C-alpha positions in Angstrom: -39.0 9.3 3.3 -37.2 10.0 0.3 -39.2 9.3 -2.7 -37.1 8.7 -6.0 -38.6 8.9 -9.8 -37.6 7.2 -12.6 -37.3 9.4 -16.1 -38.1 6.4 -18.1 -39.1 2.3 -17.6 -35.5 1.6 -19.1 -34.2 2.7 -15.9 -35.5 0.0 -13.8 -32.8 -2.3 -14.4 -30.6 0.0 -13.0 -32.3 -0.1 -9.6 -31.0 -3.5 -8.9 -34.1 -4.5 -7.4 -34.3 -8.5 -6.6 -38.5 -8.9 -6.7 -41.2 -7.4 -8.6 -44.4 -7.1 -6.5 -47.6 -6.8 -8.0 -50.1 -5.6 -5.7 -53.4 -6.4 -7.8 -56.5 -8.4 -6.8 -55.8 -11.9 -7.2 -58.1 -12.5 -10.0 -56.4 -9.4 -12.1 -52.7 -10.8 -11.0 -54.3 -14.1 -12.9 -55.3 -12.6 -16.0 -52.0 -10.9 -16.8 -48.7 -9.7 -15.5 -45.2 -9.7 -15.8 -44.0 -12.6 -15.5 -41.8 -13.2 -12.3 -44.0 -11.0 -10.6 -44.9 -11.8 -7.0 -48.5 -11.3 -6.0 -49.3 -9.7 -2.7 -52.7 -7.8 -3.1 -54.0 -5.2 -1.1 -57.3 -5.8 -1.6 -58.6 -9.4 -2.3 -61.2 -9.8 -4.9 -64.1 -9.9 -2.6 -62.6 -6.3 -1.0 -62.4 -4.8 -4.2 -65.9 -5.7 -5.4 -67.0 -4.3 -2.2 -65.1 -0.9 -2.4 -66.2 -0.8 -6.0 -69.7 -1.2 -5.1 -69.5 1.8 -2.7 -67.9 3.8 -5.0 -70.9 3.6 -7.5 -73.6 3.1 -4.9 -72.7 5.5 -2.4 -70.2 7.5 -2.6 -66.3 8.0 -3.8 -65.1 9.2 -0.3 -66.7 6.5 1.5 -65.0 4.0 -1.1 -61.8 5.4 -0.7 -61.9 5.6 3.3 -63.0 2.0 3.5 -60.3 1.0 0.5 -57.6 2.8 2.5 -58.4 0.9 5.0 -58.4 -2.4 3.9 -55.1 -1.5 2.0 -53.3 -0.8 5.1 -54.7 -3.8 6.9 -53.5 -5.8 4.3 -49.9 -4.1 3.8 -49.1 -4.6 7.0 -50.5 -8.3 6.6 -47.7 -8.9 4.1 -45.0 -7.0 5.7 -45.4 -9.0 8.8 -45.9 -12.2 6.6 -44.0 -12.9 3.6 -41.9 -9.8 3.1 -40.4 -10.5 6.8 -38.8 -13.4 5.3 -37.2 -11.6 2.4 -33.1 -11.1 3.0 -31.8 -7.4 2.3 -32.9 -4.0 2.9 -36.0 -2.1 1.3 -35.3 0.9 -0.7 -37.6 4.1 -1.1 -40.5 3.7 -3.2 -40.1 5.4 -6.9 -42.4 6.8 -9.0 -42.3 5.5 -12.5 -43.0 8.7 -14.0 -45.1 9.4 -17.2 -46.9 7.9 -19.2 -47.5 5.4 -16.1 -47.8 7.6 -13.1 -49.0 11.3 -13.4 -51.6 13.4 -11.5 -54.2 11.6 -13.2 -55.8 8.4 -12.0 -54.1 5.9 -13.9 -54.2 1.8 -13.3 -55.2 -1.6 -14.7 -51.3 -1.6 -16.5 -51.4 -4.9 -18.9 -48.5 -6.2 -20.8 -48.6 -7.4 -24.5 -48.0 -11.2 -24.4 -45.0 -10.8 -26.7 -43.4 -8.1 -24.1 -43.0 -5.5 -26.8 -46.0 -3.3 -25.8 -48.1 -2.4 -22.4 -51.2 -0.7 -22.1 -53.0 1.0 -19.3 -56.2 3.1 -18.4 -56.5 6.7 -17.2 -59.4 7.8 -15.4 -60.4 11.4 -15.9 -62.9 12.5 -13.2 -63.9 15.8 -10.6 -63.5 15.5 -7.0 -66.6 13.3 -5.4 -67.9 12.1 -8.9 -67.5 9.0 -10.8 -65.2 9.0 -13.8 -66.3 10.8 -16.7 -64.1 9.4 -19.3 -61.8 6.2 -19.4 -59.0 6.4 -22.0 -56.7 3.3 -23.2 -53.4 4.0 -23.6 -50.3 2.1 -25.5 -46.5 2.6 -25.3 -43.6 0.5 -26.0 -41.8 -1.2 -23.7 -38.0 -0.9 -23.5 -36.1 -3.4 -24.6 -34.2 -3.6 -21.3 -37.3 -4.4 -19.3 -39.3 -6.5 -21.8 -40.6 -9.7 -20.0 -39.4 -13.3 -21.0 -41.6 -15.4 -23.2 -44.6 -17.1 -21.0 -47.0 -19.5 -21.5 -50.2 -20.6 -19.0 -51.1 -23.4 -16.6 -54.1 -24.4 -16.3 -54.9 -26.9 -12.9 -57.8 -28.2 -12.0 -58.5 -30.1 -8.7 -60.9 -33.2 -7.7 -61.6 -35.2 -5.0 -60.0 -38.3 -6.1 -63.1 -40.4 -4.9 -66.0 -38.3 -6.2 -64.2 -36.3 -9.0 -66.1 -33.5 -7.5 -64.3 -30.0 -7.8 -62.3 -28.7 -4.7 -61.6 -25.5 -3.3 -57.8 -25.9 -2.8 -54.6 -23.7 -2.1 -52.5 -24.1 -5.3 -48.9 -22.5 -4.8 -46.0 -22.4 -7.7 -42.8 -21.8 -6.1 -39.1 -21.6 -6.8 -37.5 -24.9 -5.2 -34.4 -23.8 -4.6 -35.0 -20.5 -3.4 -38.6 -21.2 -1.5 -39.8 -18.0 -3.1 -43.4 -18.3 -3.9 -44.5 -17.1 -6.9 -48.1 -17.8 -6.8 -50.7 -18.7 -4.2 -54.3 -18.8 -5.1 -57.6 -20.6 -4.0 -58.9 -22.4 -6.9 -62.9 -21.4 -8.1 -66.1 -23.0 -7.7 -65.0 -25.1 -10.8 -61.7 -26.5 -8.6 -59.6 -24.5 -11.5 -57.0 -21.8 -11.7 -55.2 -20.5 -14.5 -52.3 -18.4 -14.1 -49.4 -16.7 -16.2 -45.9 -18.2 -15.9 -42.5 -16.8 -17.1 -40.8 -19.4 -19.5 -37.1 -20.2 -18.8 -37.2 -21.9 -15.4 -38.7 -24.4 -13.4 -41.3 -24.4 -11.2 -42.9 -26.5 -8.0 -46.3 -26.9 -7.8 -47.6 -27.9 -4.3 -51.9 -28.1 -3.9 -53.3 -28.0 -0.6 -56.6 -28.8 1.3 -57.8 -29.4 4.9 -58.6 -33.0 5.9 -56.9 -34.0 2.3 -53.2 -35.3 1.5 -51.2 -32.4 -0.3 -50.1 -33.2 -3.7 -46.7 -32.0 -5.1 -45.2 -31.9 -8.7 -42.2 -29.9 -10.5 -42.0 -28.6 -14.0 -39.7 -26.9 -16.6 -40.5 -24.2 -18.6 -37.0 -24.0 -20.3 -38.2 -24.4 -23.8 -41.8 -22.8 -23.6 -41.9 -19.8 -26.2 -45.8 -19.3 -26.6 -48.7 -18.8 -24.8 -50.9 -20.7 -27.3 -50.5 -24.0 -26.0 -51.1 -23.8 -22.1 -49.9 -26.6 -19.9 -52.9 -28.7 -18.8 -53.2 -30.8 -15.3 -56.0 -32.2 -13.5 -55.2 -33.2 -9.9 -56.8 -35.4 -7.6 -56.6 -35.0 -4.0 -56.8 -38.0 -1.9 -59.2 -37.4 1.7 -57.2 -38.5 4.6 -59.2 -41.6 5.9 -57.6 -43.5 9.0 -60.6 -45.6 10.2 -60.8 -48.0 7.6 -59.6 -51.6 6.7 -59.1 -50.4 3.2 -55.6 -49.4 2.4 -54.6 -45.7 1.5 -52.7 -45.1 -1.8 -49.1 -44.3 -1.7 -48.7 -40.0 -2.2 -45.4 -39.6 -3.9 -43.7 -36.5 -3.1 -42.6 -35.2 -6.5 -40.5 -32.6 -5.0 -37.7 -34.8 -3.4 -34.3 -34.5 -4.9 -31.1 -36.6 -4.1 -27.4 -36.4 -4.9 -27.1 -38.9 -7.9 -26.5 -42.2 -6.5 -26.8 -41.2 -2.9 -29.2 -40.4 0.2 -28.1 -36.8 0.1 -31.1 -34.6 0.1 -30.8 -31.4 -2.6 -31.7 -28.1 -0.7 -34.3 -28.0 -3.8 -36.2 -31.0 -1.5 -36.4 -28.6 1.9 -40.0 -27.0 0.7 -41.8 -30.1 0.1 -40.1 -32.0 3.2 -41.4 -28.5 5.3 -44.8 -28.6 3.5 -45.0 -32.7 5.0 -43.8 -31.8 8.4 -46.5 -29.0 8.7 -48.9 -31.5 7.7 -48.3 -33.9 10.1 -47.7 -31.6 12.7 -51.5 -30.2 12.0 -52.7 -33.9 11.9 -51.6 -35.4 15.3 -53.2 -38.2 14.7 -51.6 -39.3 11.5 -48.6 -41.8 11.1 -47.1 -42.5 8.1 -44.8 -45.2 6.1 -42.2 -43.6 3.9 -41.1 -45.4 1.0 -38.1 -45.4 -0.9 -37.8 -47.0 -4.7 -35.6 -46.8 -7.3 -35.3 -47.7 -11.3 -33.6 -51.3 -12.3 -30.0 -49.5 -13.3 -27.5 -51.0 -10.8 -27.5 -53.9 -8.8 -30.8 -55.3 -7.1 -28.9 -55.1 -3.7 -27.0 -51.9 -4.1 -30.8 -50.7 -5.3 -32.3 -51.7 -2.1 -30.2 -50.4 0.2 -30.1 -46.8 -1.6 -33.9 -46.7 -1.4 -33.6 -47.7 2.2 -31.5 -44.7 2.8 -33.3 -42.5 1.1 -36.5 -43.1 3.1 -34.5 -42.8 6.1 -33.0 -39.3 5.3 -36.5 -38.2 4.9 -37.3 -39.9 8.3 -34.7 -37.8 9.9 -35.6 -34.4 8.4 -39.0 -34.8 9.6 -37.9 -35.8 13.2 -35.6 -33.0 13.2 -38.8 -30.8 12.5 -40.4 -31.6 15.5 -42.6 -35.0 14.2 -42.6 -37.6 16.8 -40.4 -40.7 16.0 -43.4 -43.4 16.8 -45.5 -41.7 14.1 -43.1 -42.6 11.4 -41.9 -45.7 9.8 -39.7 -45.8 6.7 -38.6 -48.6 4.3 -36.8 -49.1 1.1 -38.2 -51.2 -1.9 -35.6 -50.9 -4.5 -36.8 -51.7 -7.8 -39.2 -54.0 -6.9 -42.4 -51.8 -7.3 -41.7 -49.7 -10.8 -44.5 -47.2 -11.8 -43.5 -46.9 -15.3 -41.6 -48.5 -17.4 -37.6 -49.0 -16.8 -37.1 -48.8 -21.0 -37.2 -45.0 -21.1 -35.4 -42.1 -19.4 -38.7 -40.8 -18.3 -40.1 -43.9 -17.2 -36.9 -44.5 -15.0 -36.9 -41.1 -13.5 -40.5 -41.9 -12.4 -39.8 -45.0 -10.7 -37.2 -43.2 -8.7 -39.1 -41.4 -6.2 -40.1 -41.3 -2.3 -43.5 -41.6 -1.3 -45.5 -41.8 1.8 -48.7 -43.8 2.8 -51.1 -42.6 5.7 -51.4 -45.9 7.9 -54.8 -46.9 8.9 -55.4 -47.2 13.0 
């Protein structure tokens, strides 16, 4: 294999890379990372702790042996999973060179919040022994590779009935490319805190077995600070089909149409694919797809448009293998607003599609 080395970090933009992959454990990645990087850990948090315990309590040799086996297995899983779907070819690995990569043991790279400086740790040890000294180094980040301003998003996931925290999968994605920036499991408090680059839009998708998923999208185009993280409390609805009490509609917040049309935009496909997968994994579920509009335009025209949009979702799901008899669709027009039509924000909320799980 040919290896390439860089003479400085400022050479990175010339590589023409399409993706930055951060292989650290999820908890390290959540604390700090280069905005826009994708986390594909070679060691999970539990595996990292296991290897560290072996290193301290048993031997460095055994820790390296166990760690190498875990890294190889996880790397293979990434290559066969998310990386297999990437377009283009892989370039040879590159050594970033001094001061980040030398013959010594460097790690724990952290970039300052404003992107101007970065820090890393260097361990000095003798063979087979724990480090005798760990130093922290600082260096200036070249202008060409300084990250964009960033912010944090703090999400708390709760059960809609009990308000108890849930262990759920949280994904943040680019809806156009379907690239997943972050996929993490909430902690025991139902919480996940992640750093996101500003200057772009994100889709949020939260899922848990035996619960209806939650979706949302938000823009960080105007965010230039880390001092005010975006806070979200999300309530997941348990799947219930054997009750006389009607289930609440689940709004599909990441479904988008051409203006005044029932033509789906490509940015809707991630959400629709997730909905199709959700239904295929729950073969007993039947759902009602409903379309809604704001009050702009005629009542009759809005009713027709809302029905056509619900039908577009129905057709997409059928095309993905969901049985027709499990799906019903209808248009509600402007008859069921969930916000005021007096503001643009309210009208945007009223222009929506949703699905309701039907009881047996």
